[in-house]
Structure formats: structure tokens, C-alpha cells
C-alpha positions, 0 to 999 in steps of 0.5 A, spaced: 516 569 516 519 567 521 523 560 522 520 555 527 527 555 530 526 563 531 519 563 534 519 563 541 515 558 547 511 563 551 512 558 557 519 560 558 519 567 556 513 570 559 514 574 565 511 573 572 505 577 570 505 575 563 501 569 559 504 562 560 502 556 555 501 549 559 504 544 555 498 541 552 497 547 548 498 549 541 504 552 540 508 548 545 514 544 542 517 540 547 524 539 545 524 531 546 518 531 541 522 533 536 524 528 530 529 529 524 524 531 518 524 527 512 520 524 506 523 517 508 518 513 511 522 511 518 520 503 517 516 500 510 516 504 503 511 508 499 507 506 494 503 509 488 499 505 483 497 510 477 492 508 472 491 511 465 487 512 459 489 513 452 485 519 449 485 516 442 483 523 438 489 527 442 493 520 441 491 521 432 494 529 433 501 527 434 506 526 428 509 520 428 516 523 430 512 524 436 509 518 437 514 514 437 519 519 442 514 518 447 513 511 446 521 511 448 520 515 454 515 511 456 519 505 456 524 508 459 520 511 465 517 504 466 524 500 465 531 501 466 531 509 465 527 510 472 531 514 477 534 511 483 530 510 489 524 505 486 525 498 488 519 495 484 516 497 478 511 493 474 506 495 468 500 492 467 494 492 461 487 493 464 483 491 460 475 494 459 473 502 460 477 503 467 482 505 464 487 502 458 494 501 463 496 501 469 503 502 474 505 500 481 511 502 483 514 502 490 520 505 495 523 510 500 524 516 496 516 518 494 519 524 490 523 518 485 516 516 485 513 521 484 518 523 479 515 517 473 509 520 473 510 527 472 516 523 467 510 520 464 506 526 463 511 531 461 513 525 455 511 527 448 504 522 449 502 526 456 497 531 452 494 523 450 494 521 457 488 521 461 489 520 469 483 515 471 485 514 478 491 514 483 492 511 490 498 513 495 500 509 500 505 506 505 506 498 507 506 496 514 506 490 519 498 490 521 497 490 529 493 484 528 500 480 525 501 477 533 509 476 535 512 469 537 509 471 545 502 472 542 502 467 537 504 462 543 498 465 546 494 463 541 496 456 541 494 456 548 487 459 548 484 458 542 488 452 540 487 448 547 495 446 545 499 443 551 505 448 551 509 442 555 508 439 549 513 438 543 508 439 538 507 446 542 514 448 542 516 446 534 510 450 532 512 457 536 519 456 534 517 455 527 512 462 527 519 465 530 523 463 525 518 465 520 515 471 523 522 476 521 522 475 513 515 475 513 514 482 516 520 484 512 516 482 505 511 486 508 515 492 509 519 491 503 515 487 498 519 483 492 513 484 487 512 476 484 513 475 477 506 473 476 502 474 470 496 478 472 494 482 478 488 486 482 488 492 486 482 495 491 482 499 496 477 498 502 475 501 509 472 498 516 465 500 517 463 505 522 455 506 522 451 503 527 452 496 529 457 495 524 463 500 527 470 496 526 473 501 531 468 500 537 469 493 538 475 491 543 482 488 540 481 481 542 474 480 538 477 484 532 484 480 532 480 474 532 476 476 526 483 477 522 485 472 524 479 467 522 480 472 515 488 470 515 486 463 516 482 463 509 487 466 505 492 462 506 489 457 503 491 460 497 499 460 498 502 459 492 496 461 487 496 468 489 500 473 493 498 479 497 501 487 500 496 490 504 498 497 504 496 503 508 492 509 506 489 512 513 490 519 513 494 519 506 488 517 501 480 518 500 481 510 503 484 506 509 487 501 505 490 498 499 490 491 497 494 488 492 493 481 489 498 477 484 496 471 482 499 464 478 492 465 474 486 470 473 481 465 476 485 465 483 483 471 483 476 471 483 477 465 487 480 468 494 475 475 494 469 471 493 472 466 499 474 471 504 468 476 503 464 470 507 469 472 513 465 476 518 471 481 518 469 483 511 462 481 511 459 485 516 465 491 517 468 491 510 467 497 505 470 496 498 473 500 492 473 499 484 477 493 482 482 494 477 485 487 473 490 488 469 496 483 465 503 484 468 508 486 462 515 489 460 515 495 460 518 495 452 512 491 450 506 495 453 505 501 448 505 496 443 500 491 446 495 498 448 495 501 441 500 507 443 
């Protein structure tokens, strides 16, 4: 099969009487559009959520040697033995029937993240591990996060602040100072050492008069601003990472929330569901809750 470099462009090679390809037609690849081919995101990290159930009947068939070797492999894959290219990783026990445990990973190397998944399945425990759910996504800075100029406009137009006042200038300066580290955390998040988390996928509705994508940007931006203000009430109690999965998984976003107490997870989700952007335009998948454990404790807690 011919390589891309050997495929001729008919717009350049055809004679005066031969067919010519219009630049907008399939097959025309102007040199200016070529970018380096890579699995490494231009900005941000890959995100992967994995959930497993333990097949107790298969577990019972393993010998004690296989079980011990499998436990060691599990701890290595999720602990210090994991490959380079994974910047953040946490594992957690999942109460209830949806899964027995889960893993959340982030980093620039997609093969490294996938390698952890493969290592779990190839270990001696692999025959007893049943995948129940997975979610792949990328970190992003939302289009609704205003830059400093946009924030200044919000202060003027929505809050009615006089741009000549010291309060206005102080707010703009403070926001500009916070913006870069906030966006860095969105793209390259540190997983907090808090005791619990929940994850759920979501999309925006596109049906009848509940079509998010037919709303003008100004309205969508205002609705998301209201949504954000609701979440800010939980600062210091809950932290979140919203990752993008449009075209990559079955939903448009994944939401991961960490909390200092499970109660705060319930409260923030309940509170924010009353915002119009959620109440009218959001659709949610299943929720997965877990409590975070060190890798070397996971096997014992989940009964392996």
C-alpha cells in the first residue's frame, strides 16, 4: 500500500485536459495544514478511568501462589512500579454492585496509561478481574473560562462596577494573577490527597427546546457562570476536574469530584442540579463513588 508521501495530488499532476481536485475536495492536503503526528496532546493530559469487579468464582480457582503473585503485580502496577509518563494515579474501593475497585490516571503518555490497564489484565489476577466500566477523555480549559479582558467585561456589564474605581482594578488584577495557575490545574491537575471521590459522565441535551448548542454563546456563557458560582460555595470542601470526551467516548465530558467528606459530594451535586445549565440542559450517566486507598492496601480491602 502506498504511503501518504507517495500519493500524488491530482490538482498538481493532472494535465490541462485531465481532472483537477478542488482544494475543498477529499484528497487535497495543503502543506500548511500538516502538523506533527503524535499521541501526546498539544496541551493537557490524557485521562483514563477504569472500574473492575472481582469474579469470586475465578478467584477461588487460583492457587495461593498465583494469588500472592497477583497481589504483588496489582500493587506494582498501581504504585511505584507503574511506567513513566503517568503523572497522576489513584486507586479506590467502590462500595456497592457497580464495581469492586477503580483506578484513575492522567498523564501525557497514552501508551503508559493503557499499559497499566494491560498489566492488570495480564497479571495472575487477570482472570478474576471483570471490567465493568471505563472512560477516556482529555483535560481542557473550557471555552466558558473568561480571560482577564472577559472577566473585566463581566464586572462592568453584569455587576455594574465602575472601571475607574479601585475595587474594579483590584478585582481584575487579582483574577489575572489567578488565571494562569487555575488553567494549569485544569490542564495538568494534581490529584488531592482527600479520602473520597465520585465520577460521572455527562452531556448537554440537544432535543426540542432543550438544545444547548442552539443557544447563543452569550447565554451559554452566562448559564455556565451561574453554574460556576454555585460550585464556588464548596471551595475547600470539594475540588473537581472536568475532562473532555466528545468524539472520544460515549459522553461529552467526564466529571471527577474529590471531597473531604462524602457528605460534600452529595451536597454539591444536589445544589448544582438546580442551576439552569443542569436542570434544563444536562444529561447524566451513572455515578461511581469510591474511597481512596494506597496501592499496597487495595487488594486486602477489596478481598483479594
